[in-house]
C-alpha positions as CSV (number, residue, x, y, z in Angstrom):
1,X,-75.5,-39.2,-45.4
2,X,-72.7,-40.2,-43.1
3,X,-70.8,-41.7,-46.1
4,X,-71.1,-38.4,-47.9
5,X,-69.6,-36.6,-44.8
6,X,-66.8,-39.1,-44.8
7,X,-65.9,-38.3,-48.4
8,X,-66.0,-34.6,-47.8
9,X,-63.3,-34.9,-45.2
10,X,-60.9,-36.3,-47.8
11,X,-61.8,-33.4,-50.2
12,X,-60.4,-31.0,-47.6
13,X,-57.2,-33.1,-47.5
14,X,-57.0,-33.1,-51.3
15,X,-57.2,-29.3,-51.3
16,X,-54.5,-29.2,-48.7
17,X,-52.2,-31.4,-50.7
18,X,-52.7,-29.4,-53.9
19,X,-52.1,-26.2,-52.0
20,X,-48.9,-27.5,-50.5
21,X,-47.7,-28.6,-53.9
22,X,-48.4,-25.1,-55.3
23,X,-46.5,-23.6,-52.3
24,X,-43.5,-25.7,-53.1
25,X,-43.5,-24.9,-56.8
26,X,-44.2,-21.2,-56.5
27,X,-41.9,-20.4,-53.5
28,X,-38.8,-20.0,-55.6
29,X,-40.5,-17.9,-58.3
30,X,-42.6,-15.4,-56.2
31,X,-43.0,-16.0,-52.4
32,X,-45.8,-13.4,-52.2
33,X,-48.1,-15.5,-54.4
34,X,-47.8,-18.5,-52.0
35,X,-49.5,-16.8,-49.0
36,X,-52.9,-17.5,-50.4
37,X,-52.0,-21.2,-50.8
38,X,-50.6,-21.3,-47.3
39,X,-53.9,-20.0,-46.1
40,X,-55.8,-22.6,-48.1
41,X,-53.6,-25.4,-46.8
42,X,-54.0,-24.4,-43.1
43,X,-57.8,-23.9,-43.4
44,X,-58.2,-27.2,-45.3
45,X,-56.3,-29.1,-42.6
46,X,-58.3,-27.4,-39.9
47,X,-61.6,-28.2,-41.6
48,X,-60.5,-31.9,-42.1
49,X,-59.8,-32.2,-38.4
50,X,-63.0,-30.4,-37.4
51,X,-65.2,-32.4,-39.8
52,X,-63.6,-35.7,-38.6
53,X,-64.2,-34.9,-35.0
54,X,-67.8,-33.8,-35.7
55,X,-68.6,-36.9,-37.7
56,X,-67.1,-39.3,-35.0
57,X,-69.1,-37.4,-32.3
58,X,-72.2,-37.7,-34.4
59,X,-71.7,-41.4,-35.0
60,X,-71.1,-42.0,-31.3
61,X,-74.2,-40.1,-30.3
62,X,-76.2,-42.1,-32.9
63,X,-74.7,-45.3,-31.5
64,X,-75.5,-44.4,-27.9
65,X,-79.1,-43.5,-28.8
66,X,-79.7,-46.9,-30.5
67,X,-78.7,-48.9,-27.4
């Protein structure tokens, strides 16, 4: 289960990278369309950080309980 959680962290990073790419490519064409991708990029990065901290806290808690 923890391995699955580790992979989902990187899915959020992939969404952020794709969103940033779309922001760069669409900015010169129509800046209004990029706002949704800016939102996706910010939320994806925040979710990556949140998931990573949560997973590390969970692993530490599990490690402490085993000792």
